[in-house]
C-alpha positions as CSV (number, residue, x, y, z in Angstrom):
1,M,0.0,0.0,0.0
2,T,1.3,3.4,-0.9
3,A,1.3,6.0,1.8
4,T,-0.4,9.2,1.0
5,A,0.6,12.5,2.4
6,P,-1.8,13.9,5.0
7,E,-4.0,16.7,3.9
8,T,-3.1,20.1,5.1
9,T,-5.8,22.6,6.0
10,T,-5.4,26.3,6.2
11,T,-7.3,28.9,8.2
12,P,-8.9,31.8,6.3
13,A,-7.5,35.2,7.3
14,D,-9.9,37.9,6.0
15,F,-8.2,41.2,5.2
16,W,-10.1,44.4,4.5
17,F,-8.1,47.1,2.6
18,D,-8.4,50.5,0.9
19,P,-6.1,50.5,-2.1
20,L,-4.9,54.1,-1.4
21,C,-3.9,53.5,2.2
22,P,-0.1,53.1,2.4
23,W,-0.3,51.5,5.9
24,A,-2.7,48.9,4.7
25,W,-0.4,48.1,1.9
26,M,2.5,47.6,4.3
27,T,0.4,45.2,6.4
28,S,-0.7,43.3,3.3
29,R,3.0,42.7,2.4
30,W,3.5,41.3,5.9
31,M,0.4,39.1,5.5
32,L,1.8,37.6,2.3
33,E,4.9,36.7,4.2
34,V,2.9,35.2,7.0
35,E,1.0,33.1,4.5
36,K,4.3,31.4,3.6
37,L,5.1,30.6,7.3
38,R,1.7,29.8,8.9
39,P,-1.2,27.7,7.7
40,I,-3.4,30.6,6.6
41,T,-5.0,31.7,3.4
42,V,-5.6,35.4,2.9
43,R,-9.0,36.4,1.6
44,W,-9.2,40.0,0.3
45,H,-12.0,42.4,0.9
46,V,-12.6,46.1,0.2
47,M,-13.3,48.7,2.9
48,S,-13.3,52.4,2.2
49,L,-11.7,55.3,3.9
50,A,-14.0,57.5,1.9
51,V,-17.1,55.7,3.3
52,L,-15.6,55.7,6.8
53,N,-15.0,59.4,6.8
54,E,-17.8,60.7,4.6
55,D,-19.6,62.5,7.4
56,K,-16.4,64.1,8.6
57,L,-15.2,65.9,5.5
58,D,-16.1,69.4,6.8
59,T,-14.0,68.9,9.9
60,L,-10.9,67.4,8.2
61,P,-7.8,69.2,6.9
62,E,-8.4,70.1,3.2
63,G,-5.5,68.0,2.0
64,Y,-6.9,64.8,3.6
65,A,-10.4,65.7,2.5
66,D,-9.2,65.9,-1.1
67,F,-7.5,62.5,-0.6
68,L,-10.7,61.0,0.6
69,R,-12.6,62.3,-2.4
70,E,-10.0,60.7,-4.6
71,A,-10.3,57.5,-2.7
72,W,-13.7,56.7,-4.1
73,G,-12.3,55.7,-7.5
74,P,-10.0,52.8,-6.7
75,V,-12.4,51.0,-4.3
76,R,-15.3,51.4,-6.8
77,V,-13.2,49.8,-9.5
78,V,-12.1,46.9,-7.3
79,I,-15.7,46.2,-6.2
80,A,-16.9,46.4,-9.9
81,A,-14.2,43.9,-10.8
82,Q,-15.3,41.6,-8.0
83,Q,-18.9,41.8,-8.9
84,L,-18.3,41.2,-12.6
85,H,-15.3,38.8,-12.5
86,G,-15.4,37.0,-9.1
87,D,-13.8,37.2,-5.7
88,E,-10.5,35.7,-7.1
89,V,-9.6,38.9,-8.9
90,V,-9.6,41.1,-5.8
91,G,-6.1,40.0,-4.5
92,P,-4.3,40.3,-7.8
93,L,-5.9,43.6,-8.6
94,Y,-5.0,45.0,-5.2
95,E,-1.4,43.8,-5.8
96,A,-1.3,45.6,-9.1
97,L,-2.9,48.8,-7.8
98,G,-0.8,48.9,-4.6
99,T,2.4,48.4,-6.5
100,R,1.7,51.3,-8.8
101,F,0.3,53.7,-6.2
102,H,2.8,53.0,-3.4
103,N,6.0,51.4,-4.6
104,Q,6.1,53.2,-8.0
105,E,4.3,56.4,-6.9
106,Q,2.3,56.5,-10.1
107,P,-0.6,59.0,-10.3
108,R,-3.8,57.8,-8.6
109,N,-5.8,58.3,-11.8
110,K,-7.9,56.3,-14.2
111,E,-4.9,55.7,-16.5
112,T,-3.0,54.0,-13.7
113,I,-6.0,52.0,-12.7
114,A,-6.6,50.9,-16.3
115,A,-3.0,49.7,-16.6
116,A,-3.3,47.7,-13.3
117,L,-6.5,46.1,-14.6
118,V,-4.9,45.0,-17.9
119,S,-1.8,43.7,-16.1
120,V,-4.0,41.1,-14.3
121,G,-6.1,40.2,-17.3
122,L,-9.1,42.4,-16.6
123,P,-10.7,44.9,-19.1
124,A,-9.3,48.4,-19.0
125,E,-12.8,49.7,-19.3
126,L,-13.5,48.7,-15.7
127,A,-11.6,51.9,-14.8
128,D,-14.7,53.8,-15.8
129,Y,-16.4,52.6,-12.7
130,A,-14.2,54.9,-10.7
131,D,-16.7,57.7,-11.5
132,K,-19.9,55.5,-11.1
133,D,-21.9,54.6,-8.1
134,T,-23.2,51.4,-9.8
135,Y,-21.9,49.1,-7.1
136,D,-21.8,51.5,-4.1
137,A,-24.3,49.3,-2.3
138,E,-21.9,46.3,-2.5
139,L,-19.0,48.5,-1.6
140,R,-20.8,49.8,1.5
141,A,-21.8,46.2,2.4
142,S,-18.2,45.0,2.2
143,H,-16.9,48.0,4.2
144,K,-19.6,47.4,6.8
145,E,-18.7,43.7,7.2
146,G,-15.2,44.6,8.1
147,I,-15.7,47.7,10.2
148,D,-18.5,46.1,12.2
149,K,-16.0,43.6,13.5
150,V,-13.8,46.3,15.1
151,G,-15.8,49.5,15.4
152,Q,-15.9,52.9,13.8
153,E,-12.8,54.3,15.6
154,V,-10.2,52.5,13.5
155,G,-9.3,52.5,9.8
156,T,-7.8,50.1,7.3
157,P,-6.7,47.3,7.4
158,V,-8.9,45.1,9.4
159,I,-8.0,41.4,9.8
160,A,-10.3,38.6,11.1
161,V,-9.5,35.0,11.7
162,P,-11.5,32.2,13.4
163,G,-10.7,31.8,17.1
164,S,-10.4,28.5,19.0
165,D,-14.0,28.8,20.2
166,G,-15.3,29.4,16.7
167,E,-15.8,33.1,17.1
168,Q,-13.8,35.4,14.9
169,I,-10.9,37.3,16.3
170,A,-10.7,40.7,14.5
171,F,-8.4,43.6,14.9
172,F,-7.2,46.8,13.1
173,G,-3.6,46.7,11.9
174,P,-0.9,46.0,12.8
175,V,0.7,49.2,11.7
176,V,4.3,48.4,10.9
177,T,7.2,49.5,8.7
178,P,9.0,48.0,7.0
179,A,6.9,44.8,6.5
180,P,8.6,42.1,8.6
181,K,10.1,39.2,6.8
182,G,10.8,35.6,7.8
183,E,10.7,34.6,11.4
184,D,10.0,38.2,12.4
185,A,6.8,38.1,10.3
186,A,5.7,34.9,11.9
187,K,6.4,36.1,15.5
188,L,4.4,39.3,14.9
189,W,1.5,37.2,13.6
190,D,1.6,34.9,16.6
191,G,1.8,37.8,19.0
192,T,-0.9,39.8,17.4
193,L,-3.3,36.8,17.5
194,L,-2.4,36.2,21.2
195,V,-3.2,39.8,22.4
196,A,-6.2,40.1,20.1
197,S,-7.7,36.9,21.5
198,I,-7.8,38.2,25.1
199,P,-11.3,39.4,26.0
200,G,-11.3,43.0,26.9
201,F,-8.0,43.8,25.2
202,Y,-8.2,46.9,23.0
203,E,-5.0,48.7,22.2
204,I,-1.3,48.9,22.1
205,K,0.1,52.0,20.5
206,R,3.2,54.3,20.3
207,T,3.9,57.4,18.2
208,R,5.0,56.7,14.7
209,T,8.5,58.0,14.0
210,A,8.8,56.8,10.4
211,G,6.7,56.6,7.3
212,P,5.9,53.5,5.2
213,S,9.0,51.9,3.7
214,F,8.0,50.0,0.6
215,E,11.5,48.5,-0.1
């Protein structure tokens, strides 16, 4: 009788992102490293900084308010791609958008979005959804699913994984730069899950002294 290798199972790790958020992009790079080192499979979802802050625009600095208005376009395109081409396109499209927006510092416009779409085998015409509210209901539903797990006082990213009792463990962040590699990435994952799983635990924080490093 020929021995067969035991089946390996992975745990889903749901990750909510806004393509324009540099800190979410940093965390997503870390998650891809964790995926190599721990038995998890990342599932990508959209949340929206524009939706999160839409009732605060009048109280925000003008520069950030302009950024939030600009942020509608990319999330609308990702949601449109998901609705028309399936969940499996969300991760690759985020990769293509994030690389252009953050690593390459390309303009956050429809031309850049169209190039990202084509690079992952999607129609360039999907970029036109940046200016349309066709799938805003689905966008808001995806955003709500993520933010409801952690509350309104955080941003992107949100990560959720099943806990040992079957209930999801969800948290904002971690906010980290540069994205840890190798054993450091694995240790940060283990530690984040440990503290996030403690009932009543809410926050560890210190002042950021460096911006996102995309190297």
